C-alpha positions in Angstrom: -34.2 14.8 20.0 -35.7 13.1 16.9 -37.1 9.6 16.9 -34.2 8.5 14.5 -31.5 9.7 16.9 -33.3 8.3 20.0 -33.6 4.9 18.3 -30.0 4.9 17.4 -28.9 5.6 21.0 -31.2 2.8 22.3 -29.8 0.4 19.9 -26.3 1.4 20.8 -27.0 0.7 24.4 -28.4 -2.7 23.6 -25.1 -3.6 21.9 -22.5 -2.3 24.2 -21.1 -5.7 24.5 -20.5 -5.9 20.8 -17.3 -6.6 19.0 -14.4 -4.5 20.4 -12.9 -4.1 16.9 -15.8 -1.8 16.0 -15.1 0.7 18.7 -15.2 4.3 17.4 -16.4 3.0 14.0 -19.4 4.8 12.4 -22.6 3.1 13.5 -24.3 1.5 10.6 -27.7 2.6 11.7 -26.4 6.2 12.0 -25.1 5.9 8.3 -28.4 4.5 7.2 -30.3 7.3 8.8 -28.1 9.8 7.3 -28.5 8.3 3.8 -32.2 8.3 4.3 -32.2 12.0 5.2 -30.2 12.7 2.1 -32.6 10.7 0.0 -35.5 12.5 1.4 -33.8 15.9 1.0 -34.5 16.7 4.7 -31.7 19.2 5.6 -33.1 19.7 9.1 -32.9 16.0 9.8 -29.5 15.6 8.3 -28.1 18.5 10.4 -29.5 17.0 13.6 -28.0 13.6 12.7 -24.6 15.1 11.8 -24.3 17.5 14.7 -23.0 14.9 17.3 -20.4 13.6 14.8 -16.7 14.6 15.1 -15.2 16.2 12.1 -13.1 13.0 11.6 -16.2 10.9 11.7 -17.8 13.1 9.0 -14.7 12.8 6.9 -15.0 9.0 7.3 -18.6 9.1 6.3 -17.9 11.1 3.1 -15.2 8.7 2.1 -17.5 5.7 2.4 -20.2 7.3 0.2 -20.3 7.1 -3.5 -19.5 10.3 -5.5 -23.2 10.8 -6.2 -24.3 10.5 -2.5 -21.3 12.5 -1.4 -22.4 15.4 -3.6 -26.1 15.3 -2.5 -24.9 15.3 1.2 -22.7 18.2 0.8 -25.3 20.3 -1.1 -27.9 19.4 1.6 -25.6 19.9 4.6 -24.6 23.4 3.1 -23.4 26.0 5.4 -22.9 23.6 8.3 -19.8 22.4 6.6 -16.8 22.8 9.0 -13.2 23.6 7.8 -11.8 20.9 10.0 -13.6 18.3 7.9 -11.5 19.3 5.0 -8.2 18.6 7.0 -9.5 15.2 7.9 -10.4 14.1 4.4 -8.3 11.8 2.2 -6.6 13.8 -0.5 -8.4 12.2 -3.4 -11.8 12.8 -1.8 -10.8 16.4 -0.7 -10.4 17.7 -4.3 -13.8 16.3 -5.2 -15.4 17.9 -2.1 -13.9 21.3 -2.9 -15.5 21.3 -6.3 -19.0 20.5 -4.7 -18.8 23.2 -1.9 -20.3 26.7 -2.7 -17.7 29.5 -2.7 -19.1 31.2 0.4 -19.1 28.0 2.4 -15.6 27.1 1.3 -14.4 30.6 2.2 -15.9 30.3 5.7 -14.5 26.8 6.2 -11.0 27.8 5.2 -11.1 30.9 7.5 -11.8 28.5 10.4 -8.6 26.4 9.7 -5.2 26.8 11.3 -2.5 28.0 8.9 -0.8 24.6 8.8 -4.1 22.9 7.7 -4.6 25.5 5.1 -1.1 24.9 3.7 -1.8 21.1 3.7 -5.0 21.7 1.8 -3.4 24.0 -0.8 -0.2 22.1 -1.7 -1.9 19.2 -3.5 -4.4 21.4 -5.4 -4.2 22.9 -8.9 -3.3 26.6 -9.2 -6.9 27.7 -10.0 -8.2 26.0 -6.9 -5.3 27.4 -4.8 -6.3 30.9 -6.0 -9.9 30.4 -5.1 -9.0 29.5 -1.6 -6.4 32.2 -1.1 -8.9 34.8 -2.2 -11.1 33.7 0.7 -8.5 34.7 3.3 -7.7 38.1 4.7 -4.7 39.8 3.3 -2.5 39.1 6.3 -3.6 35.4 6.4 -3.0 35.1 2.7 0.6 36.4 3.1 1.3 33.9 5.8 0.0 31.0 3.7 1.9 32.1 0.6 5.1 32.5 2.7 4.7 28.9 4.0 4.2 27.6 0.4 7.7 28.9 -0.6 9.3 26.4 1.8 10.4 23.0 0.4 7.7 20.4 0.2 7.8 17.9 3.1 9.7 20.4 5.2 9.1 21.8 8.7 8.1 25.1 7.0 5.1 23.4 5.4 4.3 21.5 8.6 4.4 24.3 11.1 1.5 26.7 12.1 2.3 30.4 12.4 -0.1 30.9 15.3 2.4 31.0 18.2 2.1 32.2 21.8 5.3 34.1 22.7 6.5 36.0 25.7 9.7 38.1 26.3 12.2 36.2 28.4 12.0 38.8 31.2 8.3 38.3 31.8 6.7 36.9 35.0 4.0 34.3 35.2 1.4 37.0 35.9 2.4 39.0 32.9 2.1 35.9 30.6 -1.4 35.1 32.2 -2.7 38.6 31.6 -1.4 38.6 28.1 -3.2 35.4 27.2 -6.3 36.5 28.8 -6.4 39.8 27.0 -5.3 38.4 23.6 -8.1 37.9 21.1 -6.1 35.8 18.6 -4.7 33.0 20.6 -4.5 29.5 18.7 -7.4 27.2 19.6 -5.0 24.6 21.0 -1.5 25.2 22.2 0.8 23.6 24.9 3.7 26.0 25.6 4.5 29.7 25.8 7.8 30.2 23.9 10.2 32.7 25.5 12.2 34.9 23.0 14.9 37.5 23.3 14.8 40.9 21.6 16.0 39.5 18.3 13.1 37.0 18.3 15.4 34.0 19.1 13.6 31.3 21.0 15.4 30.8 24.4 13.1 28.4 26.1 9.5 27.2 26.5 7.1 26.9 29.5 4.3 24.6 29.6 0.9 25.8 30.4 0.7 23.5 33.4 3.7 25.1 34.9 2.3 28.5 34.4 -1.0 27.8 35.9 0.4 26.2 39.1 3.1 28.9 39.8 2.9 32.2 41.6 2.3 35.3 39.5 5.6 36.9 40.5 7.7 34.0 39.5 9.9 34.5 36.5 9.1 32.5 33.4 12.8 31.7 32.9 12.7 29.8 36.1 10.0 27.4 34.7 11.5 26.6 31.3 11.7 22.8 30.4 15.0 21.1 30.5 14.4 19.5 27.1 14.2 22.4 24.6 14.8 21.8 20.9 14.3 24.1 17.9 13.4 22.8 14.5 15.1 24.3 11.3 12.5 25.5 9.0 13.9 23.5 6.1 14.3 20.3 8.0 12.6 17.2 6.4 9.3 16.5 8.0 10.2 12.8 8.6 13.1 13.9 10.8 10.8 16.2 12.6 8.5 13.4 13.4 11.3 11.2 14.4 12.5 13.9 16.8 9.0 14.3 18.4 8.7 10.5 18.8 12.3 10.0 20.1 12.3 12.8 22.6 8.6 12.8 23.5 8.0 16.3 22.4 4.7 18.0 22.7 5.5 21.1 20.6 8.7 22.7 19.3 9.5 26.1 17.8 10.5 26.4 14.2 13.4 28.8 13.4 14.7 30.3 10.1 18.4 30.5 9.0 18.9 33.3 11.4 17.5 31.3 14.3 14.5 33.6 14.5 11.1 32.2 15.5 8.8 31.7 12.6 6.3 29.1 13.8 5.6 26.0 15.9 5.0 22.4 15.2 2.6 20.5 17.6 2.5 16.7 18.3 -0.7 16.1 16.3 1.0 17.2 13.1 4.2 15.3 13.9 2.3 12.1 14.5 0.3 12.6 11.4 3.6 12.6 9.5 4.8 9.5 11.3 1.6 7.7 10.5 1.9 8.7 6.8 5.5 7.5 6.7 4.4 4.1 8.2 1.5 3.8 5.8 3.8 4.7 2.8 6.3 2.0 3.9 3.6 -0.6 4.1 2.2 0.3 0.7 5.7 0.4 -0.9 6.7 -2.9 0.6 3.6 -4.4 -1.1 4.5 -2.7 -4.4 1.6 -0.3 -4.3 1.7 3.5 -5.1 2.0 5.3 -1.7 -0.8 7.7 -2.8 -3.2 4.8 -3.3 -6.6 5.0 -1.6 -10.0 3.2 -1.8 -11.3 6.3 -3.6 -9.0 5.6 -6.7 -10.6 4.6 -9.9 -10.0 1.2 -11.3 -7.5 2.7 -13.8 -5.7 4.6 -11.2 -5.4 1.6 -8.9 -4.3 -0.7 -11.8 -1.7 1.9 -12.9 -0.4 2.4 -9.4 0.3 -1.3 -9.0 1.5 -2.3 -12.5 5.1 -1.0 -12.2 6.2 -3.4 -9.4 4.1 -6.2 -10.8 6.2 -5.8 -13.9 9.4 -5.9 -11.8 8.1 -9.0 -10.1 7.4 -10.6 -13.5 11.0 -10.0 -14.5 12.4 -11.6 -11.3 10.0 -14.5 -11.8 11.3 -15.1 -15.3 14.8 -15.1 -13.8 13.8 -17.8 -11.4 12.2 -19.8 -14.2 15.5 -19.7 -16.1 17.1 -21.4 -13.1 14.4 -24.1 -13.2 14.9 -24.6 -16.9 18.6 -25.3 -16.3 17.5 -28.4 -14.4 14.6 -29.4 -16.6 16.0 -32.7 -17.3 16.5 -33.6 -13.7 12.9 -32.6 -13.1 11.7 -34.8 -15.9 13.6 -37.8 -14.4 12.3 -37.2 -10.8 8.8 -35.8 -10.7 9.1 -35.5 -6.9 11.4 -32.5 -7.5 8.5 -30.5 -9.2 6.3 -31.4 -6.3 8.7 -30.1 -3.6 10.0 -27.0 -5.4 7.1 -24.8 -4.3 7.7 -25.7 -0.7 11.3 -24.6 -0.9 10.4 -21.3 -2.7 7.5 -20.5 -0.3 9.5 -21.1 2.9 12.4 -19.1 1.6 10.2 -16.2 0.4 8.4 -16.0 3.7 11.6 -16.0 5.7 13.0 -13.3 3.4 9.9 -11.1 3.9 10.1 -11.5 7.7 13.7 -10.5 7.8 13.2 -7.6 5.2 10.2 -6.2 7.3 12.3 -6.2 10.4 15.2 -4.5 8.6 13.1 -1.8 6.9 11.4 -1.0 10.1 14.7 -0.8 11.9 16.1 1.5 9.4 13.0 3.8 9.4 13.2 4.1 13.3 17.1 4.4 13.1 17.5 1.4 15.3 19.7 -0.2 12.6 22.9 1.8 12.2 26.5 1.4 11.0 27.5 0.8 14.6 25.4 -2.2 15.2 25.0 -3.5 11.6 27.4 -6.5 12.0 25.6 -7.7 15.3 22.2 -7.4 13.6 23.4 -9.1 10.4 24.8 -12.0 12.5 21.6 -12.2 14.6 19.5 -12.6 11.5 21.7 -15.2 9.9 21.7 -17.1 13.1 17.9 -16.9 13.2 17.8 -18.2 9.6 20.2 -21.0 10.4 18.1 -22.1 13.5 14.9 -22.0 11.5 16.5 -23.7 8.5 17.8 -26.6 10.6 14.4 -27.0 12.3 12.3 -26.9 9.2 14.9 -28.7 7.1 14.7 -31.6 9.6 10.9 -31.5 9.6 10.8 -31.6 5.7 13.4 -34.4 5.7 11.1 -36.6 7.8 8.0 -35.7 5.8 9.8 -36.4 2.5 11.3 -39.7 3.8 7.7 -41.0 4.8 6.1 -39.4 1.7 8.4 -40.7 -1.1 10.5 -43.3 0.7 13.8 -41.9 -0.8 16.2 -41.2 2.1 18.7 -39.2 -0.2 15.8 -37.0 -1.4 15.0 -36.3 2.2 18.6 -35.3 2.9 18.6 -33.0 -0.2 15.5 -31.1 0.7 16.7 -30.8 4.3 20.0 -29.2 3.2 18.3 -27.1 0.6 15.9 -25.8 3.2 18.7 -24.9 5.5 20.7 -23.1 2.8 17.5 -21.2 1.5 16.6 -20.0 5.0 20.1 -18.7 5.6 20.2 -17.0 2.2 16.8 -15.5 2.8 17.9 -14.0 6.1 21.1 -12.7 4.7 19.3 -11.1 1.7 16.5 -9.8 3.8 19.0 -7.8 5.9 21.7 -6.9 3.5 19.4 -5.7 0.6 17.6 -3.0 2.5 20.8 -1.8 4.0 22.5 -1.6 0.7 19.5 0.3 -0.8 19.4 2.7 2.2 23.1 3.3 1.7 22.7 4.4 -1.9 19.7 6.7 -0.9 17.0 4.4 -2.4 13.9 3.8 -0.2 14.4 0.2 1.1 10.6 -0.1 1.6 10.0 0.6 -2.0 12.7 -1.6 -3.7 13.6 -4.4 -1.3 10.7 -6.8 -2.0 11.5 -7.8 -5.6 15.3 -8.2 -4.9 14.7 -10.3 -1.8 12.2 -12.5 -3.6 14.7 -13.0 -6.4 17.5 -14.0 -4.1 15.4 -16.5 -2.2 13.9 -18.1 -5.3 17.2 -18.3 -7.2 19.2 -19.7 -4.2 16.4 -22.0 -3.2 16.0 -23.6 -6.7 19.7 -23.7 -7.2 20.3 -25.4 -3.8 17.5 -27.9 -4.2 17.7 -28.8 -7.8 21.5 -28.5 -7.9 21.9 -30.9 -5.0 19.3 -33.3 -6.3 21.0 -33.4 -9.7 24.4 -34.2 -8.1 23.2 -36.6 -5.4 20.2 -38.4 -7.0 20.7 -38.5 -10.8 
């Protein structure tokens, strides 16, 4: 072991009591040592430092480096580059890395990958890059990948892997074990043996645990799991991920239109989709392009955010028109201008809270037509309770602050109405958008903000104009 690695391990031992949030993060001393090896051009030292790292950690490391350092590392690391690193990389970085890799290294890396990871790698590349990778595969592997690419994007056919362990439904445990021991092309990781009939229709699946603890003469059909679901090859991958999460699936066979087995989806791929869906929802709710990443250029990042900033600008102008209607009232009572931001801020926060709950419930299918009225009533009730509470608090504050009892009453009532409107808009707008097949995570924010601002300003300034002036 080198002095660099030994020093890193000793330092890690000294800091075992460090911040828990940094668990599993790349050690900064390790990163510094790797950078030093790259600067020195020391391939042997770099390989020694990189060897203990998981492929996901190496991918994180590459994403943290600048393009210049990333290229130098890849060129120095050379033939040690693992195919799994490619599948772990952010899409934007992945294309750049593919350009740096020598053709022979790329070919070997791709041959090590499962079919579903190769498909994931190819689908975002330009045609010349796709051809370069396909040429590195054997003819049989290439046909499998090309077939997978014919399925609709974001479908189970793109998500599945073609490496499947199957057994005829009449086999015993002993026959299945002998088959697996004698086979040279089993997947690296699998969880079930899928039972098929003579037409290649899946009829059940048996977990490896059940096989290993059963007698050799026992029939596989006696060990099949009660929960057995097949996935249509054209099913949307988000629905696949939902099924895995909902029914606690570990793997599931994929079937074509004739119910013939064509592949299998495993939990790691399903959960990756679920994670991507959640990430996209968060980015969309913030008005950011769902493909955004820290590797984007300044122009790409600005362009990805400009669209919804423009929409927000339009809604802000609409709210300003409401304020202009009551410009004379504001001129006569400056306290209105002082208190307006409080009403808008509280309404906006309440609307965002309700909208977040609604969008998440729609995504997980907890909010349905059957329970919609109950959920709407619940959110409005929550808005009313908070509106009454914070309306009372602000009434007391304004009464002490400005010494105008009627102004205190106005802001209390306005706060109540704004909170109720925010709750109502926050739940109804995502539901309405979902009903017309528009992603609520993408479009709800500006509309909810508009509702809360317009209602808040109308309620506060309208009541003030009627009561105080």
